[in-house]
Every structure is written in C-alpha cells, then in structure tokens.
C-alpha positions in Angstrom: 57.6 87.9 -10.3 59.1 91.3 -9.8 59.6 91.4 -6.1 62.4 89.0 -5.6 65.0 90.4 -3.5 69.0 89.0 -3.2 68.4 89.1 0.5 65.5 86.8 0.5 67.4 84.5 -2.0 70.3 84.6 1.0 67.6 83.9 3.9 66.4 80.7 1.8 70.0 79.5 1.5 70.5 79.9 5.3 67.5 78.3 6.2 67.7 75.4 3.8 71.7 74.9 5.2 70.9 74.9 9.0 67.4 73.7 8.5 66.2 75.6 11.6 64.8 79.1 11.6 66.8 80.4 14.7 70.1 79.5 13.6 69.4 80.5 10.1 68.3 84.1 11.7 71.5 84.1 13.5 73.7 83.1 10.4 71.9 86.1 9.0 72.2 88.6 11.9 68.5 89.5 12.0 65.3 88.4 14.3 63.7 85.1 13.6 60.1 86.7 12.9 61.8 88.7 10.1 63.5 86.1 8.8 60.0 84.2 8.9 58.4 86.8 7.6 60.9 87.0 4.5 60.7 83.3 3.8 56.9 83.4 3.5 57.1 86.3 1.1 59.3 84.5 -1.1 57.2 81.5 -0.9 54.1 83.6 -2.2 56.2 85.1 -4.8 57.0 81.9 -6.0 53.7 80.5 -5.9 54.8 77.5 -3.4 55.7 75.8 -0.1 59.4 75.8 -0.3 59.8 74.5 3.5 58.1 71.3 5.6 57.2 73.1 8.8 57.1 70.7 11.8 58.7 70.6 15.4 62.1 72.6 15.7 63.3 71.9 12.4 62.2 72.6 8.6 62.9 70.5 5.6 62.8 71.5 1.9 59.9 70.4 0.3 60.2 68.7 -3.3 59.4 72.4 -5.0 62.1 73.8 -2.6 65.1 71.7 -3.7 64.3 72.8 -7.1 64.3 76.3 -6.4 67.4 75.7 -3.8 69.4 74.7 -7.2 68.8 77.6 -9.1 69.0 80.1 -6.2 72.5 78.4 -5.4 73.5 79.4 -9.1 72.2 82.9 -9.0 74.0 83.6 -5.2 77.1 82.4 -6.2 77.1 84.3 -9.8 76.4 87.3 -7.7 79.0 86.4 -5.4 81.4 86.0 -8.5 80.3 89.6 -9.7 81.5 91.1 -6.3 84.8 89.3 -6.4 85.5 90.5 -9.8 84.6 94.1 -8.6 87.1 93.6 -5.6 90.0 92.3 -7.9 89.4 95.1 -10.1 90.6 97.5 -7.5 93.9 98.5 -6.0 94.8 96.7 -3.1 92.3 94.3 -1.0 89.4 96.0 0.1 85.7 95.0 1.2 84.7 91.4 3.0 87.5 88.4 3.1 85.7 84.9 4.2 88.2 83.4 6.0 87.6 79.1 6.7 90.5 77.8 9.0 90.3 74.3 11.2 90.1 74.2 14.9 93.8 73.0 15.4 95.0 76.5 13.7 92.8 78.9 14.0 93.4 79.7 17.8 97.0 79.8 17.5 97.4 81.6 13.8 94.3 84.1 13.7 95.4 86.6 16.1 98.8 87.4 14.3 97.2 87.1 10.4 94.5 89.0 11.2 96.6 91.8 12.5 98.8 91.6 9.7 96.0 91.6 7.3 94.5 94.9 8.6 97.9 96.5 8.9 98.3 95.6 5.1 95.0 96.2 3.9 92.8 98.9 6.0 89.8 98.6 3.9 89.4 94.9 4.3 86.5 93.2 6.7 87.5 89.8 7.8 84.8 87.2 8.6 86.3 84.2 10.3 84.7 80.8 9.8 86.4 78.1 12.3 85.1 74.3 11.6 86.6 70.9 10.0 87.9 70.7 6.7 85.1 68.5 4.8 82.2 71.7 5.5 85.3 74.2 4.6 86.0 72.6 1.5 82.2 72.3 0.7 81.8 75.9 1.6 84.6 76.9 -0.4 83.5 75.1 -3.4 79.6 76.5 -2.8 81.2 80.1 -2.9 80.4 80.8 0.8 84.4 81.2 1.4 87.2 83.1 -0.4 89.7 81.0 1.1 90.6 78.3 3.6 93.6 77.6 5.6 93.4 73.3 6.4 96.3 70.4 6.4 97.4 69.5 3.0 96.8 67.6 0.7 93.2 68.5 -0.2 93.5 67.0 -3.9 90.4 68.5 -4.7 90.6 69.5 -8.9 88.6 72.6 -8.5 91.2 74.5 -5.8 94.4 75.8 -5.8 96.3 74.5 -3.0 99.3 76.7 -1.5 101.7 75.1 1.3 102.6 77.7 4.0 104.4 75.9 6.6 105.3 72.4 8.3 105.0 72.0 11.7 105.8 69.0 14.3 104.2 67.1 16.4 105.2 67.1 20.1 104.2 64.6 22.9 102.2 65.9 25.8 102.5 63.5 29.0 102.0 64.2 32.5 104.9 66.2 34.5 105.5 63.2 36.5 106.8 61.4 33.6 109.5 64.0 32.5 112.6 62.4 31.8 111.7 59.1 30.9 112.7 57.5 27.5 110.8 58.9 24.6 108.1 56.5 23.6 108.1 55.0 20.1 105.4 54.8 17.9 104.8 51.1 18.9 104.9 51.8 22.6 102.3 54.8 22.0 99.8 52.4 20.7 99.8 50.6 24.2 99.1 53.6 25.9 96.2 55.4 26.9 95.7 58.0 23.7 94.1 61.1 23.9 92.9 62.1 20.5 90.5 64.7 19.2 86.9 63.0 18.1 85.9 61.7 14.6 86.2 64.3 11.9 89.3 66.4 12.9 92.2 66.0 10.3 94.6 66.1 13.2 93.4 63.0 14.6 94.1 60.9 11.5 97.4 62.3 11.4 98.1 61.2 15.1 96.9 57.9 14.6 98.7 57.4 11.2 102.2 58.3 13.2 101.2 55.9 16.0 100.1 53.2 13.5 102.9 53.3 11.5 101.8 51.0 8.6 101.6 48.3 11.1 98.6 47.1 13.5 96.2 50.0 14.1 95.1 51.5 17.3 92.3 49.9 18.6 89.1 51.9 19.4 89.5 51.0 23.1 93.0 52.5 23.5 91.6 55.5 22.2 89.9 58.3 24.1 88.1 61.5 22.5 88.1 65.0 23.1 86.6 68.1 21.3 89.6 70.6 21.4 93.5 70.7 22.2 92.8 72.4 25.1 90.8 69.4 26.5 93.3 67.0 25.4 96.0 68.8 27.5 94.1 69.1 30.6 92.9 65.5 30.2 96.9 64.8 30.4 97.4 67.0 33.3 94.6 65.0 35.3 96.8 61.7 34.4 94.5 60.2 32.4 96.9 59.4 29.2 99.2 61.2 26.9 98.4 63.0 23.7 99.9 64.7 20.6 99.5 68.7 19.9 100.8 70.5 17.1 103.9 72.5 18.2 102.1 75.9 17.2 99.4 75.0 20.1 102.3 74.6 22.5 102.8 78.1 24.3 98.8 78.6 24.4 97.7 75.1 25.4 100.4 74.3 28.1 100.6 77.4 29.9 98.0 76.8 32.8 98.8 72.7 32.7 101.4 70.8 34.7 102.7 68.4 31.8 105.7 67.8 29.9 106.6 68.5 26.4 108.8 65.9 24.6 109.8 66.4 20.8 109.8 63.3 18.8 113.1 62.0 17.2 113.2 60.3 13.9 110.8 59.6 12.4 109.0 63.1 13.4 105.2 63.3 12.8 104.2 66.4 11.1 101.6 68.0 9.0 101.7 70.6 6.1 99.5 73.6 6.8 98.1 75.3 3.4 95.9 77.7 1.8 93.1 76.8 -0.6 91.1 78.6 -2.7 88.8 78.1 -6.1 90.7 78.1 -9.2 88.3 80.2 -10.8 88.0 82.8 -8.0 88.9 86.4 -9.8 90.7 87.0 -6.7 93.5 84.6 -7.0 96.2 87.3 -7.5 95.2 89.0 -4.5 94.5 85.3 -2.5 98.7 84.5 -3.4 99.4 87.6 -1.6 97.4 86.7 1.3 99.2 83.5 1.5 102.5 85.4 1.8 101.2 87.5 4.6 99.8 84.0 6.1 103.3 82.5 5.6 105.2 85.5 7.4 103.0 85.3 10.1 103.3 81.8 10.7 107.3 82.5 10.6 107.1 85.1 13.0 105.2 83.0 15.4 107.7 80.3 15.0 110.7 82.5 15.9 108.8 83.9 19.4 108.6 79.9 20.1 112.3 79.1 19.6 113.0 82.4 21.7 111.1 81.4 24.5 112.4 77.7 24.3 115.8 78.7 24.8 
C-alpha cells in the first residue's frame, strides 16, 4: 500500500462528511468524476468498499467507518504539522481558516479581512459561515483554525477570548415610532419574529423576553433564516423583532422600520474568538483577536458618528 496520497485522504473526509459526491467535489474544488475516480482508487488500495452508493446519497460502510477514524487522525496530524511550520515563521502566512456565525459574518468580516490582509500580506483567509455547533465541531476536528461566536462556549478543549459586547435593539414598524418601549413581558404578547432553531441569537432574544417567567409559546413566534428577512418581515407589518446593534446599518437601510434601544435591563451578547488549546498558532491567534477587537471598535465608532 504505497500509493495513498494526502489528497485522497482529504477527498475521503469530504465525501464522508457531505454524504454526496456533488457537494463533496464542490468542497474540494474538483470535478465530480475526478472525485469519484480518486475514491475508487483509494478503495482499491485499501482492498474494500468504503461507501454504500445508492440514489443521491452515499453512506460509509462498516469498513469505511473504521477507516474514517484512522484517516481523521492522519489528516489532523498533518494539519498540526503545517500549523507548527506556520507558527515558526515570522508573521502570519499561509492559509487561515476562519469560522463565523451568521449574525456576525456580514457585519464584521469586511473590515476584519481588510485589516488582516493589510497587517499580514501573506495570509490566505478562508471563511466558513455557519451556526455555532457546526463551527465548534469543525474546530475540534481541525478543519478550522479559529471561530468567532457568541460566548460562553464552555468547551474544555477550547480557549475563549472575549472581543466585545453589543446590545440588541427593537425593530418595529415605522408607524409605531414614538410609542412607549414595550417591556419584556409585553414583548411576549406581541408577534415576535425570530431566527429559526439552531441560531444562538434566537435563544438570547427569547431569554430576554422570557425574563425567568413564562416561556414564549411557539404560536407567538414566527421564524426566519436571516436577520435581513426578519427586518423585511417587520417592514411588511408582520410583527416585531430584535437584532444585534452591529446589524442595524446594513439591515435597516432599505426598510421602513423604527429602531429603538432598550433601557434596563438591556439585552446584549458577548462576541468572542475561540480556538483549540493545543493549536501551535495560539500566539498568532491572540494577535488576530486584537485585530478583530480593533475592527469591531472602529465599526462601533462609525455607527455612533452616523447616529449622532
């Protein structure tokens, strides 16, 4: 067995993860026939079928599951070796795999990427935008170098670094402008528009509205997949919503809505950066965390100037 290649192992991991040749090929930036041929070659080298092929989906065989565990260890070890090589150089160069939750990515990434590429012209940034559980899984599996999420995560294997705290604001129809600010108890009686299940921001908003008392009932809540959709639903008169302060300039510029800050208690969240405690890039990641903090601070100052 002398013809195995690292590319084949990475292709195997992608197919095992996606369970679909087309999506795996897209993730690997190769054609589907090329991916299929490499997997077939790998199966011939290992002497057994790794996947059950049926319909549109593929599944690992029993043999494939055993191979997956070993290949995962091999690929992670190689990634760590690459990280050690990067950590030994002066400055940050090479690939940097960044995960970001959807309620942060559109508002922070433009300034962050600009700042990082200015300070480290040799860095090649790869961005993965998805929900927190997936980011933490991919971080632990070595498929991400860092993730920007809402804290706390409370994962023993990860280092947490708080970046900034931001408040939530109430978004309601323009005709409600000037009306008294509803209390958390009053919000529970209104048509509350929230992100769909799985978004941490949904739980944070519900926690504020519940305020330790009666939970919001499912019939009181309408779901959406993005903050942009939530704001447009408010514009259409379907209800009210909460969004993080950093999203206001982007999401409300084309909507006829009223934005109201909360008094006390003020709902908020802490955004932070997390990475593996064992990462050889820990020193560089601390430097990146400071860049993120400065980017967020610059955006906040710009928002205050606009509002003034």
